[in-house]
FILUM-40358 format. One line per 10 residues: number of its first residue (from 1); their letters; for each residue x, y, z of N, C-alpha, C, O. Coordinates in steps of 0.05 Angstrom, whole numbers, padded with zeros to 5 digits. Each point is the difference from the previous one (the first is absolute). Example, Ala and Ser with C-alpha at 12.3 -4.5 7.8 and 13.67 -1.06 7.14 Angstrom:
<rs>
1 = AS = 00264:-00114:00156:-00018:00024:00000:00018:00024:00000:00021:00000:00013; -00028:00021:-00027:00016:00024:00001:-00015:00022:00014:00010:00022:00004
</rs>
This chain:
<rs>
1 = XXXXXXXXXX = 04724:02585:-02305:00012:-00008:00025:-00021:00001:00023:-00014:00020:00002; 00013:-00040:00014:-00019:00000:00022:00008:00021:00020:00023:00005:00005; -00044:00007:00007:00005:00021:00020:00012:-00012:00025:-00009:-00020:00010; 00030:00033:00000:00013:-00009:00025:-00016:00010:00024:00002:00024:00007; -00018:-00041:00005:-00018:00009:00022:00014:-00004:00026:00007:-00023:00008; -00002:00044:00006:00014:00000:00026:-00017:00013:00021:-00018:00016:-00006; 00023:-00024:00031:-00014:00012:00022:00011:00028:00005:00025:00003:00002; -00041:00017:-00001:00010:00027:00004:00016:00002:00026:-00005:-00015:00019; 00025:00032:-00020:00018:00003:00024:-00016:00005:00025:00007:-00010:00022; -00028:00027:-00024:-00015:00007:00024:-00014:-00025:00012:-00001:-00003:00024
11 = XXXXXXXXXX = -00008:-00015:-00042:-00013:-00025:00010:00020:-00018:00013:-00005:-00013:00020; 00029:00011:-00032:00021:-00016:00012:00008:00010:00027:00004:-00016:00019; -00002:00043:-00016:00008:00011:00025:-00022:-00005:00021:00006:-00006:00023; -00031:00008:-00031:-00022:-00005:00019:00000:-00029:00008:-00005:-00006:00024; 00009:-00012:-00043:00001:-00028:00007:00023:-00007:00019:-00002:-00016:00018; 00025:00030:-00023:00023:-00004:00017:-00006:00009:00029:00009:-00012:00019; -00023:00035:-00017:-00006:00011:00027:-00020:-00019:00014:00003:-00005:00024; -00022:-00006:-00039:-00019:-00018:00013:00014:-00025:00009:-00006:-00011:00022; 00024:00001:-00038:00015:-00024:00008:00017:00005:00025:00002:-00017:00018; 00011:00041:-00017:00015:00007:00024:-00017:00002:00024:00008:-00009:00022
21 = XXXXXXXXXX = -00031:00021:-00025:-00019:00003:00023:-00009:-00027:00010:-00003:-00004:00024; -00002:-00015:-00043:-00007:-00027:00008:00022:-00013:00016:-00005:-00013:00020; 00029:00015:-00029:00023:-00012:00014:00003:00011:00028:00004:-00014:00019; -00007:00041:-00017:00002:00012:00026:-00022:-00009:00018:00004:-00004:00024; -00028:00002:-00035:-00023:-00008:00017:00003:-00029:00009:-00006:-00006:00023; 00016:-00011:-00040:00005:-00028:00008:00022:-00001:00021:-00002:-00016:00019; 00023:00032:-00022:00021:00001:00019:-00010:00009:00027:00008:-00012:00021; -00026:00032:-00020:-00012:00009:00025:-00017:-00022:00012:00000:-00003:00025; -00015:-00011:-00042:-00017:-00022:00010:00017:-00022:00013:-00007:-00012:00020; 00030:00006:-00033:00017:-00021:00011:00012:00009:00027:00003:-00016:00018
31 = XXXXXXXXXX = 00003:00042:-00015:00010:00010:00026:-00022:-00003:00021:00006:-00007:00023; -00031:00013:-00031:-00022:-00003:00020:-00003:-00029:00009:-00006:-00005:00023; 00010:-00014:-00042:-00002:-00028:00007:00023:-00008:00019:-00004:-00013:00020; 00028:00022:-00027:00024:-00007:00016:-00002:00011:00028:00009:-00013:00019; -00020:00038:-00016:-00002:00013:00026:-00025:-00007:00015:-00004:00010:00022; -00013:-00027:-00034:-00025:-00009:00012:-00021:00022:00003:-00018:-00001:00017; 00021:00022:-00034:-00020:00021:00000:-00025:-00009:-00014:-00023:00007:00008; 00026:-00024:-00028:-00022:-00011:-00015:00000:-00030:00002:00021:-00013:-00002; -00044:00001:00007:-00002:-00029:00002:00001:-00012:-00028:-00012:00011:-00019; 00026:-00033:00015:00002:-00012:-00026:-00027:-00008:-00012:-00004:00001:-00024
41 = XXXXXXXXXX = -00015:-00009:00041:-00027:-00006:-00009:-00013:00024:-00013:-00016:-00003:-00019; 00021:00027:00030:-00012:00024:-00011:00011:00006:-00028:-00015:00008:-00018; 00041:-00013:00014:00012:00004:-00026:-00012:-00020:-00020:-00005:00007:-00023; 00002:-00032:00031:-00013:-00020:-00018:-00028:00008:-00008:-00007:-00001:-00023; -00009:00010:00043:-00027:00009:-00006:-00001:00022:-00021:-00016:00000:-00018; 00035:00019:00022:00001:00022:-00019:00008:-00010:-00028:-00012:00009:-00020; 00031:-00027:00018:00008:-00011:-00025:-00022:-00016:-00014:-00003:00002:-00024; -00013:-00017:00040:-00021:-00016:-00012:-00024:00016:-00008:-00014:-00007:-00019; 00009:00029:00033:-00024:00016:-00005:00004:00021:-00022:-00019:00009:-00013; 00044:00000:00010:00006:00021:-00020:00024:-00008:-00017:00023:00002:00009
51 = XXXXXXXXXX = -00028:-00011:-00033:00021:-00010:-00018:00019:00022:-00008:00022:-00006:-00010; -00029:00032:00014:00017:00022:-00008:00015:00012:00024:00013:00021:-00003; -00016:-00033:00027:00012:00011:00024:00030:-00005:00000:00010:-00018:-00015; 00004:00033:00032:00029:-00005:00003:00005:-00028:00010:00020:-00013:-00008; -00037:00004:00026:00003:-00027:00011:-00002:-00021:-00022:00014:-00020:00000; -00033:00023:-00018:-00005:-00020:-00021:00024:-00002:-00019:00005:-00022:-00010; 00010:00043:00007:00023:-00001:-00019:00026:-00009:00014:00021:-00002:-00013; -00022:-00004:00039:00023:-00009:00014:00005:-00030:-00006:-00018:-00016:00000; 00043:00009:-00005:00007:-00028:-00005:-00003:-00016:00027:00005:00011:00021; -00013:-00035:-00024:-00004:-00017:00024:00027:-00003:00014:00001:-00001:00025
61 = XXXXXXXXXX = 00020:-00001:-00040:00027:-00003:00013:00006:00025:00017:00011:-00003:00022; -00016:00026:-00032:00005:00025:00015:-00018:00001:00025:00009:00009:00021; -00034:-00017:-00024:-00019:00000:00022:00010:-00018:00023:00000:00008:00023; 00008:-00032:-00030:00009:-00019:00020:00026:00010:00014:00003:-00003:00024; 00016:00014:-00040:00025:00009:00011:-00004:00024:00018:00018:00006:00017; -00040:00009:-00020:-00005:00023:00017:-00011:-00008:00028:00000:00016:00018; -00009:-00041:-00016:-00011:-00009:00026:00022:-00006:00020:00021:-00009:-00007; -00026:00015:00033:00020:-00005:00020:00008:-00029:00001:-00016:-00018:-00002; 00043:00013:00005:00011:-00026:00003:-00003:-00019:-00024:00000:-00024:00003; -00004:00036:-00026:-00001:-00016:-00025:00024:00006:-00017:00003:00023:-00010
71 = XXXXXXXXXX = 00015:-00043:00006:00023:00004:-00017:-00004:-00013:-00027:-00022:-00011:-00005; 00043:00011:-00011:-00003:-00011:-00027:-00006:-00030:00000:-00017:-00010:-00016; 00030:-00005:00034:-00005:-00029:00002:-00029:-00006:00008:-00013:-00017:-00013; 00003:00031:00033:-00027:-00004:00009:-00020:00008:-00022:-00020:-00013:-00004; 00026:00035:-00009:-00017:00010:-00022:-00004:-00022:-00021:-00022:-00005:-00009; 00044:-00006:00000:-00001:-00020:-00021:-00015:-00025:00008:-00015:-00012:-00016; 00018:00004:00041:-00015:-00024:00010:-00030:00006:00001:-00016:-00018:-00006; 00009:00042:00014:-00028:00007:00001:-00012:00000:-00028:-00022:-00011:-00004; 00036:00023:-00015:-00011:00000:-00027:-00003:-00028:-00011:-00020:-00006:-00013; 00039:-00011:00019:-00002:-00028:-00010:-00023:-00015:00014:-00015:-00014:-00014
81 = XXXXXXXXXX = 00013:00018:00040:-00022:-00014:00015:-00028:00009:-00010:-00018:-00015:-00001; 00016:00041:-00005:-00026:00011:-00008:-00005:-00002:-00030:-00022:00007:-00009; 00042:-00016:-00006:-00004:-00002:-00029:-00002:00026:-00014:-00017:00003:-00018; 00033:00017:00026:-00001:00027:-00012:00026:00006:-00014:00022:-00004:00011; -00024:00013:-00036:00024:00006:-00015:00013:00026:00011:-00014:00018:00007; 00041:-00017:-00006:00013:00024:00011:-00004:00025:-00018:00006:00022:00009; -00015:-00025:-00033:-00004:00023:-00018:-00028:00012:00003:-00006:00021:-00011; -00011:-00034:00027:-00027:00009:00003:-00001:00026:00017:00016:00005:00017; -00036:00012:-00024:-00007:00023:00017:-00024:-00006:00016:-00016:-00017:-00007; 00012:00031:00030:-00022:-00006:00018:-00027:00001:-00015:-00017:-00017:00005
91 = XXXXXXXXXX = 00014:00037:-00021:-00026:00003:-00014:-00005:-00021:-00021:-00022:-00003:-00010; 00043:-00012:00002:-00002:-00020:-00021:-00003:-00028:00011:00000:-00019:-00016; -00003:00015:00042:-00003:-00026:00012:-00028:-00012:-00006:-00019:00015:-00001; 00018:-00041:-00003:-00025:-00013:-00005:-00016:-00004:00026:00011:00005:00022; -00035:-00014:-00024:-00017:-00004:00023:00012:-00019:00020:00001:00006:00024; 00009:-00029:-00033:00013:-00019:00018:00025:00011:00013:00004:-00004:00024; 00012:00018:-00040:00025:00012:00011:-00007:00022:00021:00014:00002:00020; -00034:00013:-00025:-00008:00021:00019:-00008:-00013:00027:00008:00010:00021; -00024:-00030:-00023:-00009:-00014:00024:00023:-00012:00015:00001:00001:00025; 00018:-00013:-00040:00023:-00013:00013:00018:00020:00014:00009:-00005:00022
101 = XXXXXXXXXX = -00004:00027:-00036:00017:00021:00012:-00013:00013:00024:00014:00005:00020; -00040:00000:-00021:-00014:00011:00023:00001:-00018:00024:00004:00009:00022; -00009:-00035:-00027:00001:-00020:00022:00028:-00001:00012:00002:-00002:00025; 00018:00003:-00041:00028:-00001:00010:00006:00025:00017:00012:-00002:00022; -00022:00025:-00031:00005:00025:00015:-00015:-00001:00027:00011:00008:00021; -00036:-00018:-00021:-00015:-00001:00025:00013:-00018:00020:-00003:00005:00025; 00016:-00026:-00034:00014:-00018:00018:00026:00012:00010:00007:-00002:00024; 00008:00015:-00042:00027:00011:00007:-00003:00026:00014:00015:00005:00019; -00034:00012:-00027:-00004:00027:00012:-00030:00002:00007:-00015:00012:-00015; 00007:-00024:00037:-00029:00001:00008:-00011:00028:-00001:00012:00018:00012
111 = XXXXXXXXXX = -00035:-00014:-00025:-00012:00027:-00001:-00009:00009:00028:-00007:-00016:00017; 00008:00042:-00014:-00008:00012:00026:-00030:-00002:00003:-00015:00007:-00018; 00006:-00016:00041:-00028:-00002:00006:-00006:00013:00027:00010:-00009:00021; -00026:00031:-00021:-00006:00014:00025:-00015:-00019:00019:-00015:-00017:-00009; 00020:00021:00035:-00014:-00016:00020:-00028:00010:00004:-00007:00023:-00008; -00010:-00039:00019:-00027:00008:00006:-00002:00017:00025:00018:-00001:00017; -00038:00018:-00016:-00005:00016:00024:00014:00028:-00002:00017:00005:-00016; -00026:00012:00034:00011:00027:00002:00008:00006:00028:-00009:-00013:00019; 00027:00033:-00015:00009:00007:00027:00000:00031:00001:00005:00013:-00019; -00010:-00003:00044:00001:00029:00004:00029:00010:00004:00005:00024:00002
121 = XXXXXXXXXX = 00014:-00043:-00001:00028:00007:00002:00013:-00006:-00027:00005:-00023:-00007; 00001:00044:-00008:00013:-00003:-00026:00029:00007:00002:00008:00020:00012; 00009:-00036:-00024:00029:00005:00000:00008:00004:-00029:-00002:-00018:-00017; 00012:00042:00011:00009:00007:-00027:00030:00000:-00001:00013:00015:00014; -00002:-00032:-00032:00029:-00001:-00003:00006:-00003:-00030:-00018:-00002:-00016; 00044:00002:00010:00008:-00002:-00028:00029:00008:-00004:00012:00008:00020; -00002:-00010:-00044:00028:00007:-00004:00006:00030:00003:-00019:00016:-00001; 00043:-00010:00006:00008:00028:00003:-00007:00016:-00025:00001:-00010:-00022; -00010:00035:00026:-00007:00019:-00021:-00026:-00007:-00015:-00005:00012:-00020; -00010:-00032:00030:-00025:-00007:-00014:-00022:00020:00005:-00020:00001:-00015
131 = XXXXXXXXXX = 00024:00016:00035:-00020:00021:00006:-00019:-00006:00023:-00022:00010:00001; 00032:-00026:00018:-00017:-00007:00023:-00009:00025:00015:-00023:00003:00007; 00042:00015:-00002:-00006:00024:00015:-00020:00018:-00014:-00017:00011:00013; 00020:-00009:-00039:-00018:00017:-00016:-00029:-00012:00000:-00019:00015:00003; 00017:-00041:-00006:-00026:-00013:00001:-00012:00003:00028:-00024:00006:00002; 00040:-00011:00018:-00010:00003:00028:-00010:00028:00005:-00020:00004:00013; 00035:00016:-00022:-00008:00028:00004:-00026:00006:-00014:-00017:00015:00011; 00013:-00026:-00035:-00026:00004:-00014:-00023:-00013:00015:-00022:00011:00002; 00028:-00034:00010:-00021:-00014:00015:-00007:00017:00025:-00024:00003:00006; 00044:00009:00007:-00005:00016:00023:-00017:00025:-00007:-00018:00008:00015
141 = XXXXXXXXXX = 00023:00004:-00038:-00014:00024:-00009:-00029:-00006:-00008:-00018:00017:00004; 00013:-00040:-00016:-00026:-00006:-00011:-00017:-00019:00017:-00023:-00005:-00006; 00034:-00005:00028:-00015:-00019:00017:00005:00008:00029:00015:-00013:00014; -00028:00034:-00005:00005:00010:00028:-00007:-00019:00022:00010:00002:00022; -00028:-00021:-00028:-00008:-00020:00020:00020:-00022:00003:-00001:-00016:00020; 00020:00014:-00038:00020:-00021:00001:00024:00010:00016:00009:00022:-00005; 00001:-00038:00023:00023:00008:00016:00026:-00009:-00013:00005:-00024:-00003; 00011:00043:-00005:00026:-00006:-00012:00021:00002:00021:00006:00022:00011; 00007:-00044:-00005:00020:-00001:00021:00024:00016:-00008:00009:-00001:-00023; 00002:00016:00041:00025:00016:-00005:00023:-00016:00012:00001:-00006:00023
151 = XXXXXXXXXX = 00018:00000:-00041:00024:-00016:00009:00021:00017:00013:00001:00024:-00004; 00015:-00037:00020:00024:00013:00011:00024:-00009:-00016:00002:-00022:-00009; 00017:00040:00006:00025:-00006:-00015:00024:00015:00011:-00003:00021:00013; 00026:-00032:-00017:00025:00013:00008:00013:00016:-00022:00020:00012:00004; -00032:-00013:-00028:00012:00016:-00022:-00008:00029:00003:-00019:00007:00014; 00033:00011:-00028:-00006:00028:00000:-00024:00006:-00018:-00005:-00014:-00019; -00010:00036:00025:-00022:00007:-00017:00009:00008:-00029:00020:00013:-00003; -00036:-00021:-00017:00004:00009:-00027:-00014:00027:-00003:-00016:00007:00017; 00023:00009:-00037:-00013:00026:-00004:-00030:-00002:00000:-00012:-00017:-00015; -00001:00033:00031:-00030:00000:00001:-00012:-00019:00020:-00024:00002:00005
161 = XXXXXXXXXX = 00040:-00020:00007:-00011:-00018:00020:-00002:00013:00027:00017:00015:00008; -00039:-00021:00006:-00006:00013:00026:-00001:-00021:00021:-00012:-00021:-00003; 00026:00026:00025:00001:-00018:00023:-00028:-00004:00012:-00014:00020:00005; 00006:-00045:-00001:-00026:-00005:00011:-00022:-00003:-00021:-00022:-00010:00006; 00028:00019:-00031:-00020:-00003:-00022:00009:-00021:-00019:-00015:-00019:-00006; 00039:00021:-00004:00011:-00020:-00019:00014:-00022:00016:-00004:-00024:-00006; 00020:00031:00025:00014:-00019:00018:00004:00013:00027:-00002:00025:00002; 00009:-00041:00018:00011:00010:00025:00031:-00004:-00004:00009:-00023:-00001; 00005:00045:00000:00029:-00002:-00005:00014:-00001:00027:00000:00020:00015; 00012:-00043:-00010:00012:-00005:00026:00030:-00005:-00002:00010:-00007:-00022
171 = XXXXXXXXXX = 00005:00012:00044:00028:-00008:00000:00002:-00029:00008:-00020:-00012:00008; 00044:00001:-00010:00003:-00029:00006:-00007:-00007:00029:-00012:-00021:00004; 00018:00038:00015:-00005:-00006:00028:-00030:-00001:00005:-00010:-00018:00014; -00006:00036:-00026:-00029:00000:00004:-00012:-00024:-00013:-00019:-00012:00011; 00029:00004:-00034:-00010:-00024:-00014:00005:-00025:00017:-00017:-00017:00002; 00041:00016:00009:00007:-00023:00018:-00020:-00001:00024:-00007:-00022:00008; 00000:00045:00003:-00018:00001:00023:-00027:-00012:-00008:-00011:-00015:00016; 00000:00022:-00039:-00025:-00011:-00009:00001:-00030:-00003:-00020:-00014:00007; 00042:00004:-00017:00003:-00029:-00003:00000:-00014:00028:-00014:-00020:00004; 00030:00031:00014:00002:-00012:00027:-00026:00000:00015:-00006:-00018:00015
181 = XXXXXXXXXX = -00010:00038:-00020:-00026:00002:00014:-00023:-00014:-00014:-00023:00001:00009; 00029:-00014:-00032:-00020:-00015:-00015:-00021:00018:-00012:-00023:-00008:-00004; 00031:00032:-00003:-00020:00019:-00011:-00001:00000:-00031:-00014:00017:-00012; 00029:-00035:-00001:-00001:-00002:-00029:-00013:-00026:-00009:00007:-00021:00009; -00027:00024:-00027:-00013:-00024:-00011:00019:-00015:-00018:-00001:-00025:00000; 00018:00039:-00014:00021:-00012:-00016:00022:00020:-00003:-00004:00024:00003; 00028:-00033:-00010:00022:00018:-00006:00021:-00015:-00016:00002:-00025:00002; 00014:00039:-00017:00020:-00013:-00017:00020:00021:-00009:-00005:00024:00000; 00028:-00034:-00008:00021:00017:-00012:-00003:-00003:-00031:00000:-00022:-00010; -00003:00044:-00004:-00005:00000:-00028:00025:00010:-00015:00013:00020:00007
191 = XXXXXXXXXX = -00006:-00034:-00029:00023:00006:-00017:00026:00001:00017:00019:00014:-00007; -00019:-00031:00028:00024:-00002:00018:00008:00027:00011:00024:00005:00005; -00043:00013:-00001:00008:00027:00007:-00018:00012:00022:00010:00005:00022; -00036:-00001:-00027:-00018:00013:00018:-00020:-00019:00012:-00006:-00021:-00013; -00004:00027:00036:-00020:-00017:00013:-00028:00013:-00002:-00003:00025:00001; -00017:-00042:-00005:-00028:00009:-00001:-00016:-00017:00018:00006:-00024:00004; -00028:00035:00007:-00017:-00016:00017:-00028:00012:00003:-00004:00023:-00007; -00015:-00039:00015:-00028:00009:00003:-00008:00001:00029:00000:-00021:00014; -00005:00045:-00003:-00009:00002:00028:-00026:-00016:00004:-00019:00002:-00016; 00018:-00019:00036:-00022:-00018:00004:-00025:00014:00011:-00023:-00007:-00008
201 = XXXXXXXXXX = 00026:00026:00026:-00023:00012:00013:-00021:00011:-00018:-00023:-00007:00002; 00030:00025:-00021:-00021:00012:-00017:-00014:-00021:-00017:-00024:00004:-00006; 00038:-00025:-00002:-00013:-00021:-00017:-00021:-00015:00017:-00022:-00004:-00009; 00030:-00004:00033:-00019:-00015:00017:-00025:00017:00007:-00022:-00010:00000; 00027:00036:00005:-00022:00018:00007:-00019:00003:-00023:-00025:00000:00004; 00035:00004:-00029:-00017:00004:-00023:-00016:-00025:-00006:-00024:00002:-00006; 00036:-00026:00008:-00014:-00025:-00005:-00022:-00003:00021:-00022:-00010:-00007; 00028:00017:00032:-00020:-00003:00021:-00024:00018:-00005:-00023:-00006:00009; 00027:00028:-00023:-00022:00019:-00007:-00015:-00009:-00025:-00018:00014:-00009; 00026:-00037:-00003:-00014:-00010:-00024:00010:00012:-00026:-00013:-00003:-00021
211 = XXXXXXXXXX = 00036:00017:00022:00010:00013:-00024:00017:-00020:-00017:00011:-00019:00011; -00009:00025:-00037:00019:-00014:-00017:00027:00013:00004:00002:00025:-00001; 00019:-00041:00004:00027:00011:00004:00018:-00009:-00023:00000:-00023:-00008; 00015:00042:-00002:00019:-00006:-00022:00028:00004:00010:00007:00022:00010; 00010:-00042:-00012:00028:00002:00006:00016:00001:-00027:-00002:-00018:-00016; 00017:00039:00012:00017:00002:-00023:00029:-00006:00009:00013:00018:00012; -00004:-00042:-00017:00026:-00009:00012:00016:-00016:-00021:-00009:-00004:-00023; 00033:-00004:00031:00017:-00015:-00018:-00006:-00030:00002:-00016:-00009:00016; 00030:-00006:-00033:-00005:-00029:-00001:00006:-00014:00026:-00016:-00017:00009; 00038:00023:00004:00006:-00013:00026:-00022:00005:00021:-00007:-00018:00014
221 = XXXXXXXXXX = -00003:00043:-00014:-00021:00007:00019:-00025:-00015:-00006:-00014:-00008:00019; 00007:00005:-00045:-00024:-00014:-00007:00001:-00029:00009:-00020:-00011:00009; 00043:-00001:-00011:00003:-00027:00009:-00004:-00002:00031:-00012:-00020:00010; 00022:00039:00004:-00004:00000:00030:-00029:00003:00007:-00010:-00013:00018; -00004:00031:-00033:-00029:00004:00006:-00015:-00026:-00006:-00018:-00007:00015; 00025:-00007:-00036:-00014:-00025:-00007:00004:-00020:00023:-00019:-00016:00006; 00042:00016:00007:00005:-00019:00022:-00016:00008:00025:-00012:-00017:00013; 00012:00043:-00007:-00014:00009:00024:-00030:00004:-00003:-00015:-00002:00019; 00006:00009:-00044:-00028:00004:-00006:-00008:-00016:-00025:-00001:00012:-00021; -00003:-00038:00023:-00005:-00017:-00024:-00024:00009:-00016:-00002:-00007:-00023
231 = XXXXXXXXXX = -00017:00021:00036:-00024:00008:-00014:00004:00024:-00018:-00018:00006:-00016; 00041:00008:00018:00005:00024:-00016:00000:-00007:-00030:00009:-00022:-00008; -00018:00040:-00008:00001:-00003:-00029:00025:00014:-00011:00003:00024:00003; 00014:-00040:-00016:00025:00011:-00011:-00003:00007:-00029:-00008:-00017:-00017; 00014:00042:00010:-00003:00010:-00027:00027:00008:-00011:00015:00015:00012; -00008:-00026:-00035:00026:00005:-00013:-00005:00019:-00023:-00015:-00005:-00018; 00029:00029:00019:-00002:00020:-00021:00021:-00005:-00021:00024:00000:00005; -00033:-00004:-00030:00018:-00005:-00023:00003:00024:-00018:-00019:00016:-00002; 00042:-00012:-00010:00003:00021:-00021:-00012:-00011:-00025:-00003:-00024:-00004; -00006:00042:-00015:-00010:-00010:-00025:00021:-00015:-00017:-00007:-00019:-00014
241 = XXXXXXXXXX = 00032:00028:00016:00022:-00013:-00014:00025:00004:00017:00002:00018:00017; 00018:-00035:-00023:00026:00004:00014:00013:00026:-00009:00011:00014:00017; -00013:-00007:-00042:00012:00025:-00010:-00012:00024:00015:00014:00019:00006; -00040:-00020:-00001:-00013:00022:00014:00010:00002:00029:00003:00022:00010; 00001:-00045:00002:00011:00000:00028:00028:00013:00000:00005:00017:00018; 00012:-00023:-00037:00026:00012:-00002:-00003:00030:-00004:00015:00016:00012; -00033:-00008:-00030:-00004:00029:-00006:-00009:00015:00025:00009:00022:00004; -00026:-00034:00011:-00010:00013:00024:00022:00004:00021:00002:00020:00013; 00015:-00040:-00011:00022:00002:00020:00020:00021:-00009:00009:00016:00016; -00002:-00016:-00042:00020:00019:-00010:-00012:00028:00001:00013:00019:00007
251 = XXXXXXXXXX = -00039:-00017:-00015:-00013:00026:-00001:-00004:00013:00027:-00002:00024:00002; 00001:-00041:00019:-00005:00011:00027:00023:00018:00009:-00004:00019:00014; 00028:-00027:-00022:00023:00017:00005:00008:00003:00029:00015:00019:00007; -00024:-00037:00010:00007:00002:00028:00023:-00018:00008:00009:00000:00023; 00001:-00017:-00041:00022:-00018:00006:00023:00004:-00020:-00005:00007:-00023; 00029:-00013:00032:00023:00002:-00019:00001:-00026:-00016:-00017:-00019:00005; 00036:00017:-00023:00001:-00023:-00018:00004:-00027:00014:-00012:-00020:-00007; 00029:00021:00028:00005:-00024:00016:-00025:-00010:00014:-00007:-00023:00001; -00008:00043:00011:-00025:-00007:00014:-00021:-00010:-00019:-00014:-00019:00006; 00012:00031:-00030:-00019:-00009:-00020:00005:-00029:-00008:-00018:-00016:-00002
261 = XXXXXXXXXX = 00044:00010:-00003:00007:-00027:-00008:-00007:-00020:00022:-00010:-00022:-00006; 00015:00029:00031:-00007:-00018:00023:-00030:-00004:00001:-00010:-00022:00006; -00005:00044:-00010:-00029:-00002:00002:-00012:-00017:-00023:-00019:-00015:00004; 00031:00017:-00027:-00010:-00017:-00022:00006:-00029:00005:-00016:-00017:-00008; 00039:00011:00019:00005:-00028:00007:-00020:-00010:00021:-00010:-00023:-00002; 00004:00040:00021:-00020:-00007:00020:-00027:-00004:-00012:-00015:-00018:00007; 00008:00035:-00027:-00026:-00002:-00013:-00004:-00026:-00014:-00022:-00012:00000; 00044:00002:-00012:-00002:-00026:-00014:-00007:-00022:00020:-00016:-00018:-00006; 00028:00019:00030:-00006:-00020:00020:-00028:00003:00011:-00014:-00019:00004; 00006:00044:00000:-00027:00005:00010:-00022:-00009:-00019:-00020:-00011:00008
271 = XXXXXXXXXX = 00024:00015:-00034:-00020:-00008:-00020:-00004:-00031:00000:-00022:-00009:-00005; 00043:-00005:00012:-00002:-00029:00000:-00017:-00010:00024:-00008:-00024:00000; 00002:00042:00019:-00016:-00008:00023:-00029:00005:-00003:-00015:-00004:00019; 00006:00012:-00042:-00029:00008:-00003:-00019:-00023:00005:-00023:00004:00007; 00033:-00029:-00012:-00018:-00023:00004:-00008:-00004:00030:-00018:-00015:00005; 00032:00028:00013:-00006:-00002:00028:-00024:00017:00008:-00011:-00002:00022; 00002:00019:-00040:-00021:00019:00006:-00028:-00009:-00009:-00002:-00017:-00018; -00018:00027:00031:-00028:-00008:-00006:-00010:00013:-00026:-00016:-00012:-00014; 00024:00037:00009:-00010:00015:-00023:00023:00014:-00014:00019:00009:00012; -00022:-00006:-00039:00019:00016:-00016:-00015:00023:-00012:-00021:-00003:-00012
281 = XXXXXXXXXX = 00033:00027:00014:-00012:00024:-00011:00022:00014:-00017:00022:00004:00010; -00028:00003:-00034:00019:00013:-00018:-00003:00031:00003:-00022:00010:-00003; 00044:00003:00008:-00001:00029:00003:00008:00014:-00026:00021:00012:-00003; -00039:-00014:-00017:00003:00015:-00025:-00011:00028:00003:00009:00018:-00013; -00030:-00016:00029:-00013:00026:00006:-00006:00001:00030:-00012:-00018:00011; 00021:00039:00002:-00001:00002:00029:-00029:-00002:00010:-00006:-00015:00018; -00012:00030:-00030:-00028:00001:00009:-00013:-00028:-00003:-00014:-00009:00018; 00019:-00004:-00040:-00011:-00027:-00005:00012:-00020:00020:-00015:-00017:00011; 00041:00018:-00007:00013:-00019:00019:-00011:00005:00028:-00005:-00020:00014; 00002:00045:-00006:-00010:00006:00027:-00028:-00011:00003:-00007:-00011:00021
291 = XXXXXXXXXX = -00010:00015:-00041:-00027:-00011:00002:-00001:-00030:00002:-00015:-00011:00016; 00033:-00002:-00032:00001:-00029:00001:00008:-00011:00028:-00010:-00020:00009; 00029:00034:00003:00010:-00008:00027:-00023:00003:00020:-00005:-00018:00016; -00008:00041:-00016:-00022:00005:00019:-00022:-00021:-00003:-00012:-00009:00020; 00005:00002:-00045:-00022:-00019:-00005:00006:-00028:00011:-00018:-00016:00004; 00043:00011:00001:00007:-00027:00011:-00009:-00004:00029:00001:-00022:00010; -00009:00044:00003:-00009:-00003:00027:-00031:-00003:00001:-00012:-00001:00022; -00001:-00001:-00045:-00029:-00003:-00001:-00008:-00022:-00019:00017:-00010:-00016; -00041:00003:00016:-00010:-00021:-00018:-00001:00009:-00029:-00006:-00016:-00017; 00011:00042:00011:-00001:00010:-00027:00026:-00004:-00014:00002:00008:-00024
301 = XX = 00018:-00019:00037:00026:-00004:-00013:-00003:-00017:-00025:-00015:-00020:00000; 00030:00027:-00021:-00003:-00014:-00026:00020:-00023:-00001:00001:-00014:-00020
</rs>
């Protein structure tokens, strides 16, 4: 009798775990695409360059459905127009199909291209919980010659925050006075709750002294600065993944469940605005992100 050759249970279990990890990784990648944390062109490059990557094993149908504003009908038309079978995976596309899909993506979702030139006025913004404050604090500690603007806000201090260092904590009446007297470079209401603004005087003084100035503000404020100071360089801070952004917000523990849900909805809207910015920096590591932001004010920016 021929020997019955079977895969050992331990091998089957390991294979099952690897398959589960692959599915989870692809699901995370699809969330990043849907939330605009990752550019679709970046996923394609990964799939084409590494045949064993999570991106390469993703079906083209799943990839297209993860893109913003792409439904089943649009997906099928795209596949037909590009001559791609719906059973294909990204890593299995031919040379012609890769070129066709890349060209379609570049037309539908134009890749981000930094503008030319540098400015001594840097504006750092990004979605809630991405770590803007942490990156800004690291910049302040490691770059004493750079002027980090201190914002004013009507919210209460969080544990460890110091008035005049992290924020100027003002009541509503005092904030109104600054607006009326034109003493704010920008101001906005964030999350439909608290107001934030940038005192104009210290910024103008630092720029006049030849210093680089960094504003760490919200999306609405960044748009106001772009209108009032078109030469400013706008930097958008991205999370490494959507899941990491959620983990940071939950782990912070400073908001209740209702507030977290509202902030995540806001984050989705904020991420969609990244194309308005001159530069994109990923905050996977605080020190690296801080260095990348600072370098944008000099010719050594990468």
